[in-house]
C-alpha angles and dihedrals in degrees: 000000000000091000090051092055091047092053092047092051091049091051093048092051089051092053092047092048090051093052090059099043126104117240118224120239139072125280115239123218118242122242117284113278098236089199088076093057123103101239097159109210095326120125117255100183121077119239089249093050090124096048090264108125113200110252117205118226115257093256091062095050090095086067091056090048091049094050087053092052091046089082088061099044115097120228131216092274090058088053093051126350090226091069097082098149121089116209107181144328133197143163117252132223130187089249095057115036124181123264087223087073094050138269105006101217091046093048092047091053091053093046089050094048093054094040099242108202101202143319147193134221130196129178135192145152148195090251132041096253135101135254114226109222099170115102133033098320132000123266136190140181112282095240094056095096103185132020134175136186116186122199126184119181129178125214130189095260146354095269094053093046090050092048093046093050092051092050094045089054097043093049094048096043090047091058093060095076098225093306094108130069131209117250123206122215107202092194089056108028094175091061116108111212141165141176142182114243094221092048133072091221134101126185119200141173131192131184111222114177108303090340131089112208119197138177138191106199139174138188130194098272135006102289119151095192094051092047091049092050091049091049093048093052091045091055092046092053094045097048089050089052094050091052087071093065140039131240119248134230120231089255090052091051089056092049099047115131114247113220091342093180092047095235093136089050088056095050123098106262110179093173093046093235110189108175128073116263113186094191085081103266097106109008140135126193143142122280094271093047095052091058089073087072093065109120091031120046092357128048118284097245100088093179093058092045088053092050095052094046090049092053090058093042090236110205098179135003132199127195122198107178092313097323105119128204119183127189111213127186098260148351094268092056093049092051092049090055087059095043091051093037094232096191114164088243135050108270114211106186141038125243135181118273121242110276117256091000114127124217095015138121136180136207138193114238107217101170114110092237094054113132092213132011096235133036132184132200125197141171133221117176105309094341129099122199128195123191136166140200138171090236122055091226090053091050089050093049091048090050091049091049091049090052091050091049091055090048095048097045124098 
C-alpha cells in the first residue's frame, strides 16, 4: 500500500510540473479578421453565402454554353500574330446575330429557322481601331492592315448546320447586287466565301459537324490570294481548336453548371449581378477564353494581357464589370503576382498599398486610356484579385472588400 501511494504522488507531481512547463516552438498568427477592414459600402459576402447558388433562367443558358465554347474559339492573334489588339467579344443567340456575318435580321431569321443553340464572336486587329460592319459591306481605316472576326455557332445536328451555312452565304452574297465574287479555298472546299474586288475584305462560312464557323477578314489592300490564304489558316486553326471539345445537345445546354468552381461568386460584385452576361460584364472562362475580352472589359493589347496571365499560370478568370478574379495553381504563385504587380496592363506609377491588407499592392494608371486612375492587386490563398477606382481610398476599399470576399467564400 505504501508503494502505491508513493507512485501516485510521483505521477501527480509529473502532471503538475508539465502544466507549468513552456512548450518549444513559435506561435503562428491567426488569419486576418476581415471585419476590421475598411470596405466602405462594398459587399463582402458572396451571392451563394447561404448555399444558394444563383441559377440562370433557361433562356440565358445559351450564355453559359457560349462562355464554355470561348476557350475553344480562336482570336485574331491565332489567325495572324500581327493582330495583337482585341476589339470586342460577345456571346451569340439566334435572336441577335452579329453584323459581321451579314444583315442582322436576315441572319437571325436563318439561325432561328435552323434552331441555333448558341454561339460566340471575337474580333481583333493589327491596329487599335474598329471595323465598321453596318451598311452594305464592311469598311475600316486604311492604316488598319489586318482585321479578323471569328464566329463559331453550334446547331442541333450536322444537317441543320450545313443548311444554315448555305443560307447564311446565299442571303449575304445575294445582297451584294453582283458586286461580289465567290472565292474558293482549296484547303477547305466546303467553305463558302466571297469578296469585293475593290475592297480588302472577305466573308466566309464553313459547316463543320454541328458547328458553323465564319470569319470576316481583311488585309492591307484588295488581294484575293492573300485573303484566301488568311482564311485557310483561320479555318485550320479553328477546326483544330474545336477538336479539343465536344458539341452539346439542347438538353446538355440546359443542364450546364453555372460557375461550378465559384470563381464568380468570389469576385467583387458591387451591383450584385447574378445572371451570365457574355459581353464581359459577368463572365467566367479559362485563360484562353478570357483573352477575347481584350479591348472591352480588359485592355486592348491582347498580347500583353496574355503575357501577364501566362506569368501567373492563370487557370480560370472571372470578370464582373472590370473587377477581376484569377485562380492560380497555388498560394506562392498568387503572392508572386502581387509582388511583381502582374496587372494585365502596363502600370506607370506607384501608389500606397491598402492599410492593414496583407499581400497587396497598388499603382497609379497615368496612361490617357486608363479606365480608372488607381488599381490594386491582392492575393488570398491561390486567388488573385484586381480592382480599380478613381480615388485611392475607393481602390483601397474595393481591395479590402475583395479580400473579404475571398475569405468568406467556400
